[in-house]
N, C-alpha and C positions, 0 to 999 in steps of 0.2 A: 202303418204304411207298408206297402208291398215292397219286396226286394227289387233290385235294379233289373234283373232278368225278366221278372213278371211285368214291370213297367215297360220295358223295351218291347216285349211281345205285344202288349196292349197297344203301344204306339204304332207298331208295324201293322197290326190289324186295322187300326184307325186310318193309317195311311192308305192301305189297300182299299178301304171303304171310300175314302176321299177320292182316290183315283177313279174308282168305279162311278161315283156320283158325278165327278167332273166330266168324265167321258159321256155319261148319260145326258147331262145338261147340254154339252156341246153338240151332241148329235141330234138332240131333240129340238133345241131352240135356235139353231143357226138358220140363216135365210136361204140356204141351198143355192146361192148364186155362184156360178162357175168362176174360176179365177181368170184373169185376163192374161194374155201373152205379151211379151215385150214386142214393140214394133220392129225392132231390128232383127228379130228371128221369126220370119214369116211361117216357117213350116213346123214350129214347135208344137202348136195346138191349133184347132180350128178358131176362127175369129169369134169374138164374143157375140156378134150380131147373129151368127149362124147357130149358136147354142141356145136351146130353149131353157128357160128357168125350170129347175126341178120342182116337182110337186112335193107336198108334205106327206103323201101316201107312200107306203113301202114299195120298193121296186118289184116289178113282176119278172120272174125268171123267164128267159127266152123260151125254154122248153114248154112252159105252161101257155105262153102266148101263141106259140106255133101250134100246139096241140088243139087249142080251142079254135084257132083260125081254120085249121084243117077240117074240123067238125062243123064249121059254119056257125059256131057260137061265139059269144063274147064273154070273157071271164068277168066276174063282178069287179075285180080289182082294176082290170084294164078299162072297163066302162067307167069306173069311178075316176080314174086318171084322165080319161078323155074328157069327161064332164068338167073336171077341174081346170084342165088346160083350155077348154073352150069358154069357161066362165059360167056355163049353165049348171045349175044345181050345186054349186060350190057351197053355198050357205046351208042348203038342206042336207047335203051329204055330211057336213061336219056335225050337224046336230043328231043325225040318225046313227052314224057309225062311231062307236066308242073306240075303235081301233085306229082312227086317224090321229096323227100327231097334232099337238097344239100349234097355234099360230106362232111364227117365229118372233123373237123379241126385236125391238128396234135396235139399230146399230149401236146407239149410245148405251142402252141398257145392257146389251150383249157384251160390249167391251168392258163396262163397269163390272159385270158379274165375272167375266173372264179374269180381270185383275184380282178380284176378291178371291176367287177359287185358287188362282196361282199363289196369292199371298198365304192362304191357308195351307197349301201344300208345302210351301217353303218353311212356314213356322213349324209344321209337324216334322219336317225333315231335320230342322235345327234341334228340335227336342230329342230326336233319335240320335243325332250326332253327340249331343251333350250326354245322354245316358251311356252311350258307348265310351265316351271319354272318361267317365267316372267308374267304369267297371274295374274291379280290382285286377291287377296284373297287366293292365295296358301300359305299354312302354317298358316292361320288364322282360329280361331274357328268360329262356326256359330254365336255365340253371338257377336264376334268382327266384323264380316261382317255385321250383322244387325245394329250395332252401326254406322259403317262407312256409310251405306246406309242412315240412318237417318240424319247424319251430311251432307251428300251430298245433300239430299233433302232440308234441310234448306238453304244451300249455293245456290242451284239452284233457290229457291224462291227469295232470295236476288238479285241474278243476273238478274232474270226476272223483278223484280221491277225497278232495275236500267236501264234495257233496255227500259222499258215503259217510264221512265222519259226522257231518251235520245231521244226517238222517238218524244215525245212532243216538246222537245227543238229543234230538227231538223225541225219540221214543223214550229215552230215560226221563226227560223232563215231563213227558205226558204221564208216565207212571207215577212220578212224584206228585204231579198235580191231582191225579185221581186219588192218591192217598190223602192229600190235604183236604180235598172236597169230601171224601168219605168221613174224615175225622170231624169236619165242620158239621156235616149232616148228623152224625151221632151226637155231637155236642148240642146242637140246636133242638133236635127232635127227641133225643133220648134213644137208647139202644133198642128198646122194645118196639117203638113206633117205626123206627127205621127199617127193622127187619120185615115188617108186615107189608 
């Protein structure tokens, strides 16, 4: 099992990926219907009836539209948007151009997927909070952490001394074992056969 910091980094990477995927879904599959304004604030935004529904094709920069209009040409994106808004060629354009966005989800499906994506983000955020809460030193002052580090240093030195003693003992036992195995080999095979 990975240490807590590695798990935390993995969860943060996954959360960033989930944010990106959520934004990608929301921008790709919403219905592009403009929001309505409250009736008691008439100047807040144009009335909904005056606002055309957005198309699923990407917006055309004003500079590109102005430059092509000045040359007497129509840009392919502008022509495509005009065809979609007028209803002509909408089916054929969607089949021919792979750059067009997919059709928006139904309101019920979109709302259900929004809830699912939000739930997934909340679960990942809770995992991150839990990992942070179990990090060693959380809730301890700087002085307490320094004291703990000194205690661990002393313990580490003792464990290292013990390891060195064990390594020496292992070498000694290996030498004894080699001697016993050599004696057994001489006893089983005889001295002459063992040497050849």
